[in-house]
N, C-alpha and C positions, 0 to 999 in steps of 0.2 A: 573592507578587505584591500589589503595594500597591493599586492601584485599577485595575479592569478597563477603564476608559475611558481611561486613560493609559498603559497598557502597550503598547508599539508592537509587540513581538513577538506577543502575543495578537491583536491587530488584524490583523497581517498573516497568521498562521495561520488565523484564522477568515474573513478574505477569501478566502484561497486555498481553503478548505474550502467556503464557501457560494457563490462564484462560478464557481469552476472544477469542483470535483469533485462537488458536490450536484446541479447540473443534469444532469450525465453519469448520476449514479446514479438520479435520478428517472426517467430514460428506458429504464433496463434493465428488461427483461421477467423476470417469474418472482417467487417468493418470497424476500424478503430477498437481492436480488441484488448489493447492494454488499457485503454481508459475504461472500458466496461469491467474488465477484471480488476483494476485497482479500486474502482467505485465500490465493487461487490465486496472486496476485501476490507474496504473502510467501513462499509456497512455492518460487516461482520464483526469488526473491532467495536463498533457502537453497540451491537447486541451483546457481545461478551462483556463489555463494560457494564452494561445494565445488569447483567447477571451477578458480575462481581459487586455491584452495589445491593442488590437485593438479597443474595444469598446469606450474608452475615445478619440481616436484619430478620430473616426468617429462622435460620439455625440457632442463633445465639441470642435473638431477642434484643439485639442492640437498637438503641435509638438513632435518630438521625443526626444528632449531635456527635456520636462516636464514630459515625461514618460521613463525616464531613468531607474529608478528603476523597473518599470514593464517590460522593455526590457531585463534588466540583469537577472531579476527573470526568465523570460521565457526561457533564453538561458541556465541558470542554471538547469532548469527543464528539458529540452531536454537533456543536457549532462548527467544529472544523470539517466535518463530514459535508455540512451544508455549503460552507465555503468552497470546497474541492468541487461539490457537485455543480455549484453556479459557475464556477471557473473553467469547466470543461469547455464552454463555449468558445474560449479562446484558442483551443488546441485545434490546428489545421493539417491537413495532409501535406500541404505544400511547403510549409515553413517549420523552423525548428520549435520545439514545444517550449512555450514560454514558462510552464510550471516546472521545468527543469531547473530554473534559477529562482523562481518565486518560493519553491518548497525546500530550497537548500537548508536552510535553518531548522525547519521542522524534521527533515531527515536526519541531519547530523544531531539534533537534540534527542531524537527518538531512538537511535541506535543505543546509547548507554541504558535508556529505560527498558529497551528490550532484553539486554543482557542482565539488568538487575532484576527484570521479572522471571528469567530464567533461573537466576541465583536464588531468589525468594523461594521459587517452586522446589527447586532442589534441596533446600534446606529446611523445608517445613514438613510436618508430619500430620497424620490423622486427618481431620475435617479440614484443617488449615491448608493441606496439600491440595485438597480438592477445589477449595476456595482460590487459592493463589494459582492454580492452574488456568482458572479462567482469566486472571490478570496477565499472566505470561502469554496466553493465547492471544488476548486482545492486543497487547504490545507488539507481538510478532506480525499479527494480521494489519496492524496500523502501519508498521514499517514496510511490509511487502506492498501494501496498496498505495503507499507514498511513492515508492520506487517505480511501480508500474504505471501509475499515473504520470510520472515524470518521464517516461520514455517517450522518444520520437515516435510519431506515426508514420510509417512508411506507406509510399503512394501504393495503390494497388498494381499488382505485378501486370505486365504487359503480356498477354498471350498471343502467340503467333496464330493467325488465322490459317486454317488447314485449306490447302489447295487441293482441289480435285483433278487430279490428272486422269488420263484415260485409263482406268483401272477396271473398265467394264470389260467382261469376258467376251462380249459380242460385239466389240467395235474392231 
């Protein structure tokens, strides 16, 4: 990366991260909710990827040779989920999320695949549209999961202690 202020891909990625996903992550309840939601979405992407692998094998009786791309894609999705799951230990409430920069390439490369999955699903028909729907959902869940995992974890909100003034009717 040359200069951060001139890299258009970095600006697009951080704009999507800061203006779309970070406000949603800030409103989620719980402890580190964006990490949990992101990992669940990535796990959903793994499941839909497996369904996208198995469905043509069952419906059209294709062999693994014809499903090589689907098989390798499924393995890559599982490996990537395991990487992100192990990397969640690096995320701290007190510091900026390091996955924000580590997953930049995966997020930027995943966006065109998500749009391509939507395009393939919209232009297919019959059983193919049902199968490509799983591919489309898998790509969308993967991108959303990556963006949620990359959001900063805000520290817990400070609650003001309630002071009891003399509110007793008997005093």
